[in-house]
C-alpha positions as a Python dict, from the first residue, in 0.01 Angstrom:
ca = {
    (1, 'M'): (0, 0, 0),
    (2, 'H'): (191, 164, 280),
    (3, 'Y'): (146, 525, 396),
    (4, 'R'): (425, 684, 598),
    (5, 'T'): (607, 1007, 675),
    (6, 'A'): (874, 1066, 412),
    (7, 'T'): (1243, 1060, 502),
    (8, 'L'): (1532, 1229, 325),
    (9, 'S'): (1604, 900, 148),
    (10, 'D'): (1269, 953, -32),
    (11, 'L'): (1352, 1306, -145),
    (12, 'D'): (1456, 1232, -505),
    (13, 'H'): (1142, 1025, -563),
    (14, 'V'): (920, 1297, -413),
    (15, 'V'): (1086, 1559, -636),
    (16, 'D'): (1027, 1336, -940),
    (17, 'A'): (659, 1306, -844),
    (18, 'W'): (639, 1684, -798),
    (19, 'K'): (784, 1729, -1148),
    (20, 'A'): (514, 1497, -1289),
    (21, 'L'): (248, 1699, -1104),
    (22, 'S'): (394, 2022, -1239),
    (23, 'R'): (386, 1891, -1596),
    (24, 'E'): (21, 1789, -1556),
    (25, 'Q'): (-69, 2136, -1432),
    (26, 'H'): (50, 2295, -1757),
    (27, 'E'): (-279, 2197, -1922),
    (28, 'H'): (-456, 2407, -1657),
    (29, 'G'): (-243, 2719, -1694),
    (30, 'S'): (66, 2662, -1480),
    (31, 'F'): (381, 2836, -1598),
    (32, 'I'): (617, 2639, -1372),
    (33, 'D'): (907, 2476, -1553),
    (34, 'P'): (972, 2155, -1357),
    (35, 'E'): (1329, 2112, -1481),
    (36, 'A'): (1426, 2474, -1413),
    (37, 'S'): (1261, 2454, -1069),
    (38, 'E'): (1405, 2118, -970),
    (39, 'A'): (1687, 2251, -750),
    (40, 'S'): (1463, 2491, -558),
    (41, 'M'): (1197, 2222, -514),
    (42, 'H'): (1462, 1978, -395),
    (43, 'D'): (1548, 2232, -124),
    (44, 'L'): (1185, 2313, -34),
    (45, 'L'): (1067, 1953, -27),
    (46, 'G'): (1377, 1857, 169),
    (47, 'R'): (1287, 2114, 434),
    (48, 'R'): (928, 1987, 444),
    (49, 'I'): (1053, 1632, 488),
    (50, 'V'): (1276, 1738, 778),
    (51, 'D'): (967, 1910, 928),
    (52, 'E'): (777, 1581, 889),
    (53, 'S'): (531, 1754, 657),
    (54, 'V'): (546, 1511, 364),
    (55, 'I'): (353, 1185, 365),
    (56, 'I'): (405, 927, 93),
    (57, 'V'): (228, 615, -20),
    (58, 'E'): (433, 335, -166),
    (59, 'E'): (391, -21, -282),
    (60, 'H'): (683, -262, -318),
    (61, 'G'): (926, 30, -283),
    (62, 'T'): (762, 238, -558),
    (63, 'L'): (626, 582, -475),
    (64, 'L'): (259, 604, -578),
    (65, 'G'): (187, 952, -442),
    (66, 'F'): (253, 1212, -179),
    (67, 'V'): (105, 1504, 7),
    (68, 'C'): (307, 1801, 127),
    (69, 'V'): (165, 2036, 390),
    (70, 'R'): (269, 2355, 569),
    (71, 'C'): (127, 2519, 878),
    (72, 'A'): (168, 2897, 904),
    (73, 'D'): (142, 3048, 1250),
    (74, 'F'): (-49, 3371, 1209),
    (75, 'R'): (-145, 3414, 1574),
    (76, 'G'): (-106, 3775, 1674),
    (77, 'R'): (-175, 3894, 1320),
    (78, 'R'): (-484, 3687, 1256),
    (79, 'N'): (-713, 3476, 1465),
    (80, 'A'): (-611, 3145, 1315),
    (81, 'N'): (-326, 2920, 1214),
    (82, 'I'): (-361, 2841, 846),
    (83, 'G'): (-272, 2493, 726),
    (84, 'F'): (-186, 2467, 358),
    (85, 'I'): (-212, 2157, 145),
    (86, 'E'): (81, 2256, -77),
    (87, 'Y'): (99, 1955, -307),
    (88, 'L'): (-105, 1641, -351),
    (89, 'Y'): (-13, 1394, -623),
    (90, 'V'): (-109, 1039, -713),
    (91, 'D'): (51, 852, -1002),
    (92, 'P'): (-207, 843, -1286),
    (93, 'D'): (-191, 461, -1297),
    (94, 'F'): (-325, 447, -941),
    (95, 'R'): (-593, 715, -945),
    (96, 'G'): (-947, 619, -856),
    (97, 'E'): (-834, 379, -584),
    (98, 'G'): (-885, 614, -288),
    (99, 'I'): (-517, 702, -252),
    (100, 'G'): (-572, 1076, -297),
    (101, 'G'): (-848, 1082, -36),
    (102, 'E'): (-632, 895, 214),
    (103, 'L'): (-333, 1123, 148),
    (104, 'L'): (-554, 1428, 193),
    (105, 'T'): (-691, 1294, 522),
    (106, 'L'): (-340, 1218, 649),
    (107, 'G'): (-220, 1563, 542),
    (108, 'E'): (-512, 1729, 718),
    (109, 'E'): (-441, 1530, 1035),
    (110, 'R'): (-76, 1634, 1022),
    (111, 'L'): (-180, 2000, 992),
    (112, 'F'): (-418, 1971, 1287),
    (113, 'E'): (-131, 1815, 1489),
    (114, 'Q'): (80, 2118, 1393),
    (115, 'G'): (-190, 2354, 1522),
    (116, 'A'): (-387, 2446, 1210),
    (117, 'D'): (-735, 2588, 1265),
    (118, 'I'): (-825, 2640, 898),
    (119, 'L'): (-711, 2449, 589),
    (120, 'E'): (-645, 2603, 250),
    (121, 'L'): (-518, 2487, -87),
    (122, 'D'): (-487, 2612, -442),
    (123, 'V'): (-642, 2437, -739),
    (124, 'F'): (-669, 2550, -1099),
    (125, 'E'): (-1026, 2646, -1185),
    (126, 'S'): (-1010, 2449, -1510),
    (127, 'N'): (-907, 2129, -1329),
    (128, 'D'): (-1261, 1994, -1293),
    (129, 'V'): (-1144, 1662, -1150),
    (130, 'A'): (-943, 1827, -871),
    (131, 'V'): (-1212, 2087, -799),
    (132, 'S'): (-1471, 1811, -763),
    (133, 'F'): (-1234, 1601, -548),
    (134, 'Y'): (-1181, 1886, -299),
    (135, 'D'): (-1543, 1999, -311),
    (136, 'D'): (-1654, 1647, -218),
    (137, 'R'): (-1425, 1669, 85),
    (138, 'G'): (-1571, 1992, 221),
    (139, 'Y'): (-1346, 2254, 61),
    (140, 'S'): (-1508, 2562, -90),
    (141, 'V'): (-1395, 2869, -280),
    (142, 'S'): (-1275, 3140, -44),
    (143, 'R'): (-1116, 3380, -291),
    (144, 'Y'): (-1044, 3423, -659),
    (145, 'R'): (-703, 3475, -812),
    (146, 'M'): (-740, 3651, -1144),
    (147, 'R'): (-490, 3661, -1430),
    (148, 'K'): (-427, 3891, -1722),
    (149, 'G'): (-158, 3874, -1987),
    (150, 'V'): (61, 4179, -2037),
    (151, 'E'): (100, 4317, -2384),
    (152, 'K'): (459, 4405, -2470),
}
């Protein structure tokens, strides 16, 4: 397996992986339509790649997973730069091999290089596997996002 910073030639494969991640998140309450969001995600992930904020893992030219990060400079308004783990995905056929942990570590290192003081990410509460994964790596709940359906 080979970990490296993504290039624009990887963009279509990263978008396809993001679409797979988005589909998986439906079982946990996501409302994102991966096909309807494809063009906007192509643009966003393309910008992250140009910023060197996407790291991929591949084997024999096949993308096995990726992490996408973003560092927000809040200095002047807050006392910290917040680094966000925006997306982390590993192909289901390769889970349990340590790829996710390595991608997370590489993403964290990239955020520290970009000046992050604090790291944050979002995970669906019902995604027990992901919650446990991040908990085991030192992440803890810092806020709750609550949801309510609207009657029409």
